[in-house]
Structure formats: structure tokens, C-alpha cells
C-alpha positions in Angstrom: 12.1 9.6 4.8 8.3 9.0 4.4 7.2 10.6 7.6 9.7 13.5 7.4 8.6 14.3 3.8 5.0 14.5 4.8 5.6 16.7 7.8 8.1 19.1 6.2 6.3 19.6 2.8 2.7 18.8 3.6 2.6 16.0 1.1 -0.2 13.4 0.9 0.7 9.8 1.3 0.9 9.0 -2.4 2.8 12.1 -3.3 5.4 11.3 -0.7 5.7 7.7 -2.1 6.2 9.1 -5.6 8.9 11.6 -4.5 10.9 8.8 -2.8 10.5 6.6 -5.8 11.8 9.3 -8.2 14.9 9.8 -6.0 15.5 6.1 -5.8 15.3 5.6 -9.5 17.8 8.4 -10.1 20.3 6.7 -7.7 19.8 3.4 -9.4 20.9 4.9 -12.8 24.2 6.1 -11.2 25.1 5.6 -7.6 28.4 7.6 -7.9 26.7 11.1 -8.1 24.2 13.0 -6.1 21.3 13.8 -8.3 19.9 17.4 -8.5 16.3 17.8 -9.7 14.9 20.8 -11.6 12.0 22.6 -9.9 9.8 21.7 -13.0 11.4 18.4 -13.8 9.2 15.5 -15.1 7.0 13.9 -12.4 5.5 10.4 -12.8 1.8 10.2 -11.6 0.1 6.9 -10.9 -3.6 6.3 -10.9 -4.0 7.4 -7.3 -2.6 10.9 -8.1 -4.0 11.4 -11.6 -7.3 10.1 -13.0 -9.2 10.7 -16.2 -12.6 12.4 -16.2 -13.8 11.4 -19.6 -11.2 11.8 -22.4 -10.6 15.5 -22.3 -10.1 16.3 -18.6 -7.8 15.0 -15.8 -8.1 15.1 -12.1 -4.7 15.7 -10.4 -3.8 15.6 -6.7 -1.9 18.7 -5.7 -0.7 20.3 -2.4 -3.9 22.2 -2.3 -6.2 19.3 -3.0 -7.5 17.9 -6.3 -7.9 20.1 -9.4 -9.4 19.3 -12.8 -7.5 20.3 -15.8 -8.7 20.3 -19.4 -6.5 18.4 -21.9 -6.3 20.4 -25.2 -4.7 17.8 -27.4 -5.8 14.2 -26.8 -4.1 12.7 -29.9 -5.0 9.0 -30.5 -6.4 8.7 -27.0 -9.5 10.6 -28.2 -9.6 9.8 -32.0 -9.0 6.0 -31.7 -12.1 4.1 -30.5 -11.6 1.6 -27.7 -8.2 2.9 -26.4 -7.4 2.6 -22.7 -4.7 4.2 -20.6 -2.1 1.8 -19.3 -0.1 2.5 -16.1 1.2 5.9 -15.0 1.5 9.2 -16.8 4.4 11.6 -16.8 3.7 15.3 -16.3 6.3 17.2 -18.3 7.0 21.0 -18.5 8.5 22.1 -21.7 8.7 25.5 -23.4 6.3 27.1 -20.9 3.6 24.4 -21.3 2.6 21.2 -19.4 2.3 17.9 -21.3 1.1 14.5 -20.2 3.1 11.6 -21.6 0.5 8.8 -21.5 0.9 5.2 -22.7 -2.3 3.8 -24.2 -3.5 0.4 -25.4 -5.0 0.4 -28.9 -7.4 -2.5 -29.5 -6.4 -5.2 -31.9 -8.0 -4.7 -35.3 -8.9 -8.4 -35.5 -8.1 -10.9 -38.1 -6.4 -9.3 -41.1 -6.1 -10.9 -44.5 -2.5 -11.7 -45.5 -1.5 -9.2 -48.2 -0.6 -10.8 -51.6 2.5 -8.6 -52.0 4.9 -6.6 -49.8 6.4 -3.2 -50.2 10.1 -3.7 -49.2 11.8 -0.8 -47.4 15.5 -0.4 -47.1 16.6 1.9 -44.2 19.7 4.0 -44.2 21.5 7.2 -43.1 22.1 9.0 -46.4 18.7 7.8 -47.7 16.4 7.4 -44.8 14.1 5.0 -46.7 14.1 3.5 -50.2 11.1 1.3 -51.2 11.0 -1.5 -53.7 9.1 0.7 -56.1 12.3 2.8 -56.4 11.2 5.8 -54.4 14.0 7.3 -52.3 13.4 9.5 -49.3 16.5 11.5 -48.5 17.7 12.6 -45.1 19.6 15.5 -46.6 17.7 18.2 -44.8 18.0 16.4 -41.4 21.8 15.9 -41.9 22.2 19.5 -42.8 20.4 20.6 -39.6 22.6 18.3 -37.5 25.8 19.6 -39.0 24.6 23.2 -38.4 23.7 22.3 -34.8 27.1 20.5 -34.3 29.0 23.7 -35.2 26.8 25.7 -32.9 27.1 23.2 -30.1 30.9 23.4 -30.2 30.8 27.2 -29.9 28.2 27.2 -27.1 30.1 24.5 -25.1 33.3 26.6 -25.4 31.3 29.6 -24.0 29.9 27.6 -21.1 27.5 30.3 -19.8 24.0 29.6 -18.4 22.4 31.3 -21.4 24.6 29.1 -23.7 23.4 26.0 -21.9 19.8 27.0 -22.3 20.3 27.6 -26.0 21.9 24.2 -26.3 18.9 22.5 -24.7 16.5 24.5 -27.0 18.4 23.5 -30.1 18.6 19.9 -29.1 14.8 19.8 -28.6 14.3 21.5 -31.9 16.5 19.0 -33.7 14.6 16.1 -32.1 11.2 17.6 -33.1 12.4 18.0 -36.7 13.7 14.5 -36.8 10.4 13.1 -35.5 8.5 15.1 -38.1 10.7 13.9 -41.0 10.3 10.3 -39.8 6.6 10.7 -39.4 6.1 12.1 -42.9 8.2 9.3 -44.4 6.3 6.6 -42.4 2.9 8.2 -43.4 3.9 8.2 -47.1 5.0 4.5 -47.0 1.8 3.5 -45.3 -0.2 5.4 -47.8 1.5 3.8 -50.8 1.2 0.3 -49.3 -2.5 0.9 -48.5 -3.3 2.3 -52.0 -1.7 -0.7 -53.7 -3.1 -3.4 -51.2 0.4 -4.4 -50.0 1.9 -5.0 -46.6 5.1 -3.2 -45.5 8.3 -5.2 -45.0 11.0 -3.0 -43.2 14.6 -3.9 -43.2 14.5 -5.1 -39.6 14.0 -8.8 -40.4 16.7 -10.6 -38.4 19.8 -11.9 -40.1 19.2 -10.7 -43.6 21.1 -7.4 -43.8 24.2 -8.6 -45.6 22.3 -10.9 -47.9 19.8 -8.3 -49.1 22.5 -5.8 -49.8 24.7 -8.2 -51.8 22.1 -10.4 -53.5 20.9 -9.6 -57.0 17.2 -9.0 -57.2 17.1 -10.5 -60.7 19.1 -13.7 -60.6 19.6 -14.1 -56.8 23.4 -14.3 -57.0 25.0 -13.2 -53.7 28.5 -11.8 -53.8 30.4 -9.1 -51.9 31.6 -7.8 -55.2 28.1 -7.1 -56.3 28.2 -3.8 -54.4 31.3 -2.0 -55.4 30.2 1.2 -53.7 27.7 2.2 -51.1 25.3 3.6 -53.7 25.8 1.2 -56.6 24.8 -2.4 -57.3 26.2 -4.4 -60.2 25.7 -8.1 -60.3 28.9 -10.0 -61.3 26.8 -12.9 -62.5 24.1 -11.5 -64.7 25.2 -7.9 -65.1 22.0 -6.4 -63.5 22.7 -2.8 -62.4 20.6 -0.6 -60.1 20.8 1.8 -57.1 22.0 -0.4 -54.2 19.2 0.7 -51.9 16.5 0.0 -54.4 17.9 -3.5 -55.1 18.0 -4.2 -51.4 14.4 -3.0 -50.9 13.2 -5.4 -53.6 15.0 -8.3 -51.8 13.4 -7.3 -48.5 9.9 -7.3 -49.9 10.4 -10.8 -51.5 11.9 -12.3 -48.3 9.0 -11.0 -46.2 6.7 -13.4 -48.1 8.7 -16.5 -47.2 9.5 -15.4 -43.6 5.9 -14.9 -42.5 5.1 -17.2 -39.5 2.6 -20.0 -40.2 -0.7 -19.6 -38.4 -1.7 -22.7 -36.3 
């Protein structure tokens, strides 16, 4: 298809290569269907097609030659010293605007002093995050939005018109943006608390400890399934210690992070 693409559409060599690659990748995901691409669907650009001119402009190869385009929001690419672009960028059209999705490498901050203590963080659905200080960050607003969107989705899917499908996509993107914002705010608050108190952050994602931290008593260490009679409550059958279950688990996570740190050679 290479020669035919170049002749029929006037593509440069590299644009033709990227067009073929996008079609091939779509078929690799599912060979049982014939993919249909939107006119303004996302396009991956490699370094031969897109290059940076400083940190606030890009040069893009188009059908009418190269054009330079200003980048209005550079994010960490501009604010973080020493960052470099890695690999290709994706040009995305969304809500009437073009965005570049760029992967960057951020330099290693160097040798860091091991924190003396850790802020344990228990992750969940009802409560998105509970830290070992006892602060709970609820996901109530996000769950409410998802329930509202679910009811709307069912009505729009039953309608099945083009305008209904457009509204479905719009609501889906809005929900995703809201979820990202909630998660960002929670992450920022946790980092701020850990930084202000000179502690590291120990998230729940330590392998193989989920059942133990949820059933272990943060006071006496006794582990028993009966210690957690409900999802929200913890009551040790050995020493009688009672606490919110997520808070108890977060304390255990913070303590286990200390003993599970790798030894430096």
C-alpha cells in the first residue's frame, strides 16, 4: 500500500508509513472486524514528523509542508528542569481543540534519605483513601456522578440516535475528567501531609499483604478474620481494640512499609 498511498493522497514517505502502521495496529487488536477511523482520530507522530523547537513550539510535517505551532500548556515538560521527550507523541482532537500527548523522562532526584516514618494509605471504593493519621477521603461525590451517568446512559442507549451517542461520549469524558481531578486532589493532599511531617508514603499496593493488613490488629498484631465483622468496622477479638477498619489497615500498611524496604547494596 505504500506506493499507492503516496500517489493517491500526496503523502510524504513517513506520513505514509505512519498511516499503514495505524491501520495494522487496529487489526492486531481485533482481526474479526474492519476498523473505521474518524476523520479527526488520534494520530501518532514520531520524531521525523514532529519535532520540538524549544519547549513551547513544535514543528509538524503536514500535507502542505512543515508548520510551526505554539504549545499553550506545556505542563511538567516546561516547569520541570532537565525533562526530555521520549519516543513519539499522539496528536488528539477533543472538544474542538488539539492536544499533544507526550511521554517525558523526568531526571532522577538523586540519593534520597530514607524517611524515619511512613504515612500508610489504605485504598478503597467507598473511601478512596484513608491514611494512618485517621483522615478519610470519601468518593461519595464521584459515586454520585457515576450513578447519575449510569441512569442517563441507559436512556441514551435506548434512544440510539447520533445526538444521543455524541452526548454519551461527552458525558463519559466529563466523568473521566472529574475522576482524574478527584484522584489528583487526594494525591496532592497525601503528598503534602507526608512532606510536612517528614514521612514517606506507603500505599496499599505492597504485594501479598492485603488480607493481613485488613484483619491484623494495629495494637496487638493479632490476625483473625473475625476481627473485621463488617466492611467499616474493626474489633480485635484478642485485645478488644476497636477502630474504623480503613484506619486500622492504613496503620498496618505504614508499619509494614518500614520492614519491607529493600536493602541497598
